[in-house]
Residue frames as qw, qx, qy, qz and C-alpha x, y, z in Angstrom:
[[0.559, 0.547, 0.302, -0.545, 2.40, 16.15, 34.92],
 [0.460, 0.625, -0.470, -0.420, 4.26, 15.89, 31.60],
 [0.008, -0.290, 0.957, 0.006, 5.56, 12.39, 32.47],
 [0.467, 0.268, 0.732, -0.417, 1.98, 11.29, 33.20],
 [0.593, 0.627, 0.012, -0.504, 0.80, 12.54, 29.79],
 [0.291, 0.548, -0.740, -0.259, 3.64, 10.72, 28.05],
 [0.224, -0.066, 0.956, -0.180, 2.72, 7.47, 29.83],
 [0.549, 0.456, 0.521, -0.468, -0.93, 7.86, 28.83],
 [0.504, 0.675, -0.281, -0.460, -0.02, 8.69, 25.23],
 [0.107, 0.411, -0.896, -0.126, 2.29, 5.66, 25.02],
 [0.351, 0.141, 0.880, -0.286, -0.43, 3.41, 26.45],
 [0.569, 0.591, 0.222, -0.527, -2.95, 4.88, 23.99],
 [0.372, 0.614, -0.581, -0.383, -0.55, 4.14, 21.11],
 [0.065, -0.193, 0.979, -0.031, -0.11, 0.55, 22.23],
 [0.448, 0.352, 0.711, -0.412, -3.87, 0.07, 22.59],
 [0.527, 0.646, -0.110, -0.542, -4.42, 1.59, 19.14],
 [0.238, 0.471, -0.812, -0.250, -1.91, -0.87, 17.69],
 [0.250, 0.039, 0.942, -0.221, -3.67, -3.76, 19.45],
 [0.541, 0.517, 0.405, -0.526, -6.99, -2.64, 17.96],
 [0.473, 0.636, -0.401, -0.458, -5.54, -2.44, 14.45],
 [0.135, 0.323, -0.933, -0.079, -3.78, -5.80, 14.66],
 [0.342, 0.155, 0.831, -0.411, -6.83, -7.28, 16.37],
 [0.597, 0.484, 0.062, -0.637, -8.98, -6.29, 13.39],
 [0.300, 0.361, -0.824, -0.317, -7.24, -9.07, 11.47],
 [0.030, -0.161, -0.969, 0.187, -9.39, -11.34, 13.64],
 [0.437, 0.212, 0.158, -0.860, -12.72, -10.12, 12.34],
 [0.231, 0.237, 0.931, 0.155, -15.70, -11.96, 10.96],
 [0.213, -0.126, -0.355, -0.902, -18.49, -10.81, 8.64],
 [0.134, 0.461, 0.815, -0.323, -22.07, -10.54, 9.84],
 [0.363, 0.830, 0.409, -0.114, -24.47, -9.15, 7.22],
 [0.492, 0.792, 0.024, 0.362, -22.80, -6.02, 5.79],
 [0.264, -0.892, 0.304, -0.204, -20.44, -5.40, 8.68],
 [0.656, 0.278, -0.616, 0.338, -17.03, -6.67, 9.72],
 [0.677, -0.714, -0.071, -0.165, -17.23, -7.55, 13.40],
 [0.528, 0.439, -0.502, 0.526, -13.98, -6.79, 15.22],
 [0.662, -0.676, -0.320, -0.048, -14.45, -7.59, 18.92],
 [0.670, -0.128, -0.205, 0.701, -10.86, -6.62, 19.79],
 [0.087, 0.468, 0.084, 0.876, -11.75, -2.96, 19.06],
 [0.549, -0.652, -0.225, -0.473, -14.47, -3.09, 21.71],
 [0.823, -0.362, -0.268, 0.347, -12.13, -4.77, 24.15],
 [0.478, 0.150, -0.077, 0.862, -9.67, -1.92, 23.58],
 [0.205, -0.635, -0.200, -0.717, -12.47, 0.65, 24.07],
 [0.719, -0.639, -0.230, -0.149, -13.19, -0.73, 27.53],
 [0.773, -0.193, -0.163, 0.582, -9.53, -1.03, 28.50],
 [0.253, 0.390, 0.038, 0.884, -9.05, 2.62, 27.42],
 [0.428, -0.695, -0.243, -0.524, -12.07, 3.62, 29.49],
 [0.806, -0.546, -0.197, 0.115, -10.68, 1.95, 32.60],
 [0.740, -0.189, -0.012, 0.645, -7.04, 2.97, 32.19],
 [0.357, 0.092, 0.189, 0.910, -7.13, 6.29, 30.32],
 [0.169, 0.500, 0.375, -0.762, -10.58, 7.87, 30.34],
 [0.563, 0.639, 0.500, -0.156, -13.17, 8.91, 27.75],
 [0.269, 0.874, -0.221, -0.340, -11.10, 11.41, 25.73],
 [0.128, -0.500, 0.819, 0.251, -8.25, 8.96, 25.15],
 [0.531, 0.197, 0.820, -0.077, -10.80, 6.22, 24.42],
 [0.541, 0.763, 0.262, -0.236, -12.45, 8.23, 21.65],
 [0.132, 0.819, -0.476, -0.293, -9.04, 9.23, 20.30],
 [0.310, -0.287, 0.895, 0.143, -7.85, 5.63, 20.18],
 [0.575, 0.433, 0.681, -0.134, -11.13, 4.49, 18.59],
 [0.441, 0.851, 0.001, -0.287, -10.86, 7.19, 15.91],
 [0.011, 0.710, -0.658, -0.250, -7.17, 6.53, 15.20],
 [0.433, -0.089, 0.895, 0.055, -7.67, 2.75, 15.04],
 [0.588, 0.597, 0.511, -0.192, -10.69, 3.16, 12.73],
 [0.321, 0.868, -0.229, -0.301, -8.75, 5.51, 10.46],
 [0.123, -0.544, 0.806, 0.199, -5.73, 3.20, 10.28],
 [0.540, 0.153, 0.825, -0.061, -7.95, 0.16, 9.70],
 [0.566, 0.735, 0.293, -0.232, -9.70, 1.94, 6.83],
 [0.191, 0.833, -0.440, -0.275, -6.44, 3.15, 5.28],
 [0.191, -0.388, 0.895, 0.114, -5.08, -0.39, 5.40],
 [0.581, 0.055, -0.581, -0.567, -8.28, -1.91, 3.98],
 [0.221, -0.023, -0.930, 0.292, -9.00, -3.83, 7.19],
 [0.114, 0.446, 0.668, -0.585, -12.25, -2.08, 8.10],
 [0.145, 0.624, 0.594, 0.487, -15.20, -0.24, 6.67],
 [0.039, -0.467, 0.033, -0.883, -16.53, 3.26, 7.21],
 [0.679, -0.559, -0.325, -0.348, -18.84, 1.73, 9.78],
 [0.692, -0.100, -0.472, 0.536, -15.82, 1.34, 12.07],
 [0.102, 0.324, -0.190, 0.921, -16.07, 5.02, 12.99],
 [0.552, -0.419, 0.016, -0.721, -19.58, 5.15, 14.45],
 [0.880, -0.177, -0.431, -0.089, -19.28, 1.52, 15.59],
 [0.696, -0.069, -0.454, 0.552, -16.32, 2.22, 17.84],
 [0.162, 0.325, -0.200, 0.910, -16.43, 5.89, 18.80],
 [0.552, -0.509, -0.139, -0.646, -19.88, 5.97, 20.42],
 [0.883, -0.320, -0.339, 0.047, -19.07, 2.93, 22.54],
 [0.605, 0.122, -0.332, 0.713, -15.67, 4.33, 23.52],
 [0.083, -0.446, 0.107, -0.885, -17.18, 7.62, 24.62],
 [0.695, -0.476, -0.165, -0.514, -20.05, 6.11, 26.61],
 [0.886, -0.252, -0.336, 0.194, -18.02, 3.45, 28.38],
 [0.464, 0.245, -0.296, 0.798, -15.30, 6.00, 29.17],
 [0.290, -0.483, 0.045, -0.825, -17.89, 8.33, 30.64],
 [0.827, -0.403, -0.275, -0.281, -19.52, 5.50, 32.60],
 [0.807, -0.117, -0.373, 0.443, -16.25, 4.36, 34.16],
 [0.257, 0.353, -0.206, 0.875, -15.09, 7.92, 34.86],
 [0.427, -0.475, 0.004, -0.770, -18.34, 8.75, 36.70],
 [0.851, -0.358, -0.037, -0.381, -19.09, 5.47, 38.47],
 [0.041, -0.561, 0.821, -0.097, -15.92, 3.30, 38.53],
 [0.779, 0.038, 0.540, -0.317, -18.28, 0.36, 37.99],
 [0.122, -0.293, 0.821, 0.474, -16.92, -2.19, 35.53],
 [0.293, 0.396, 0.869, 0.040, -20.29, -3.82, 34.87],
 [0.253, 0.837, 0.294, -0.386, -21.86, -0.43, 34.04],
 [0.024, -0.658, 0.500, 0.562, -18.86, 0.32, 31.81],
 [0.239, -0.003, 0.914, 0.327, -19.40, -2.93, 29.90],
 [0.284, 0.646, 0.698, -0.122, -23.11, -2.15, 29.45],
 [0.122, 0.840, -0.010, -0.528, -22.31, 1.39, 28.29],
 [0.116, -0.406, 0.722, 0.548, -19.96, 0.00, 25.62],
 [0.244, 0.288, 0.908, 0.184, -22.63, -2.40, 24.39],
 [0.211, 0.795, 0.497, -0.276, -25.34, 0.29, 24.31],
 [0.008, 0.781, -0.214, -0.587, -23.09, 2.94, 22.76],
 [0.113, -0.304, 0.790, 0.521, -21.79, 0.67, 20.03],
 [0.184, 0.301, 0.920, 0.172, -24.84, -1.45, 19.21],
 [0.139, 0.780, 0.586, -0.171, -27.63, 1.10, 19.56],
 [0.030, 0.887, -0.034, -0.460, -26.07, 4.54, 19.03],
 [0.201, -0.457, 0.676, 0.542, -23.33, 3.33, 16.68],
 [0.324, 0.277, 0.873, 0.238, -25.75, 1.12, 14.77],
 [0.229, 0.830, 0.477, -0.176, -28.28, 3.92, 14.35],
 [0.007, -0.848, 0.217, 0.484, -25.63, 6.43, 13.31],
 [0.421, -0.152, 0.758, 0.474, -24.34, 3.99, 10.71],
 [0.433, 0.647, 0.628, 0.019, -27.50, 4.66, 8.69],
 [0.230, 0.953, 0.025, -0.194, -26.71, 8.29, 7.73],
 [0.289, -0.634, 0.609, 0.378, -23.01, 7.43, 7.29],
 [0.524, 0.127, 0.798, 0.270, -23.93, 4.64, 4.87],
 [0.407, 0.803, 0.434, -0.005, -26.25, 6.92, 2.86],
 [0.008, 0.952, -0.156, -0.263, -23.81, 9.82, 2.79],
 [0.139, -0.687, 0.658, 0.276, -20.61, 7.96, 1.94],
 [0.334, -0.111, 0.920, 0.172, -21.64, 4.57, 0.56],
 [0.249, -0.050, -0.621, -0.742, -24.75, 5.38, -1.48],
 [0.638, -0.152, 0.038, -0.754, -28.46, 4.83, -1.23],
 [0.829, -0.004, -0.524, -0.193, -28.36, 1.03, -1.59],
 [0.471, 0.077, -0.694, 0.538, -26.03, 0.68, 1.41],
 [0.196, -0.165, 0.339, -0.905, -28.18, 3.14, 3.32],
 [0.713, -0.164, -0.312, -0.606, -31.30, 1.10, 2.69],
 [0.831, -0.150, -0.533, 0.055, -29.91, -1.86, 4.59],
 [0.306, 0.369, -0.532, 0.698, -27.81, 0.04, 7.15],
 [0.479, -0.422, 0.217, -0.738, -30.65, 0.80, 9.55],
 [0.931, -0.178, 0.004, -0.318, -31.50, -2.89, 9.87],
 [0.918, 0.229, -0.266, 0.184, -28.17, -4.52, 9.14],
 [0.362, 0.550, -0.473, 0.585, -25.77, -2.76, 11.50],
 [0.528, -0.574, 0.300, -0.549, -27.38, -2.87, 14.94],
 [0.980, -0.160, 0.052, -0.110, -27.27, -6.69, 15.13],
 [0.813, 0.324, -0.251, 0.413, -23.66, -7.08, 13.86],
 [0.067, 0.648, -0.372, 0.661, -22.49, -4.24, 16.11],
 [0.727, -0.492, 0.199, -0.435, -24.24, -5.93, 19.03],
 [0.990, 0.008, -0.088, 0.108, -22.55, -9.27, 18.31],
 [0.599, 0.494, -0.290, 0.559, -19.15, -7.62, 17.99],
 [0.126, -0.644, 0.336, -0.676, -19.41, -5.46, 21.09],
 [0.855, -0.415, 0.103, -0.293, -20.74, -8.25, 23.30],
 [0.932, 0.132, -0.171, 0.291, -17.77, -10.41, 22.28],
 [0.388, 0.535, -0.300, 0.688, -15.32, -7.59, 23.02],
 [0.446, -0.633, 0.198, -0.601, -17.03, -6.78, 26.29],
 [0.959, -0.274, -0.030, -0.061, -16.73, -10.36, 27.47],
 [0.781, 0.290, -0.229, 0.503, -13.02, -10.42, 26.54],
 [0.131, 0.576, -0.286, 0.754, -12.29, -7.14, 28.33],
 [0.677, -0.566, 0.049, -0.468, -14.47, -8.05, 31.31],
 [0.965, -0.155, -0.131, 0.164, -12.48, -11.24, 31.88],
 [0.617, 0.374, -0.220, 0.657, -9.18, -9.40, 31.43],
 [0.087, -0.617, 0.199, -0.756, -10.02, -6.45, 33.69],
 [0.801, -0.508, -0.004, -0.317, -11.62, -8.58, 36.42],
 [0.921, -0.014, -0.188, 0.341, -8.45, -10.72, 36.39],
 [0.385, 0.469, -0.229, 0.761, -6.25, -7.62, 36.67],
 [0.426, -0.638, 0.083, -0.636, -8.45, -6.32, 39.48],
 [0.920, -0.366, -0.098, -0.105, -8.33, -9.59, 41.38],
 [0.835, 0.091, -0.181, 0.512, -4.53, -9.79, 41.07],
 [0.372, -0.788, -0.116, 0.478, -4.11, -6.18, 42.25],
 [0.519, 0.056, 0.378, 0.765, -2.46, -5.17, 38.98],
 [0.095, 0.759, 0.454, 0.457, -5.21, -2.70, 38.07],
 [0.402, -0.896, -0.133, 0.132, -4.65, -0.70, 41.25],
 [0.622, -0.393, 0.276, 0.618, -0.91, -0.70, 40.54],
 [0.399, 0.391, 0.482, 0.675, -1.47, 0.54, 36.97],
 [0.102, -0.892, -0.352, -0.266, -3.76, 3.33, 38.20],
 [0.513, -0.805, 0.007, 0.299, -1.31, 4.43, 40.90],
 [0.605, -0.180, 0.355, 0.690, 1.66, 4.47, 38.50],
 [0.276, 0.553, 0.464, 0.635, -0.23, 6.59, 35.97],
 [0.246, -0.921, -0.281, -0.109, -1.16, 9.14, 38.65],
 [0.635, -0.542, 0.042, 0.549, 2.46, 9.79, 39.69]]
């Protein structure tokens, strides 16, 4: 049991590092920095580790990105809602396509809508005025890109049999 937790924690750390380094490959859309690698990591966490680890990795990566000046406060709602929903979707259904859709819905819709109060509370009224309209579209663009990347990667792992091997080694 303890060895399994150490493996999961190590994998979570590696995925967090990938998300932080991957944020160097971001692009601006309206008032948001789109970082599709974060959404790819959310889905990989959902498939390999589950919803709790996914939210933890999304929070840690967002915090590190903000501390390093690589992200904005919008990274928190933009990544954590998607990580939770796609983790829950994969945990309950084991369907990759439903997991990808859950990431897109959680990030673009729930994350985009929750960016509005975050922008007002922490960034001021002027940022809050545009947040409701300006974050759903950029979050959607970012999460669709990350979902496509992770979908290709996970389908390839599935087809090669590597995904089954990863799951069986983490259960031992």
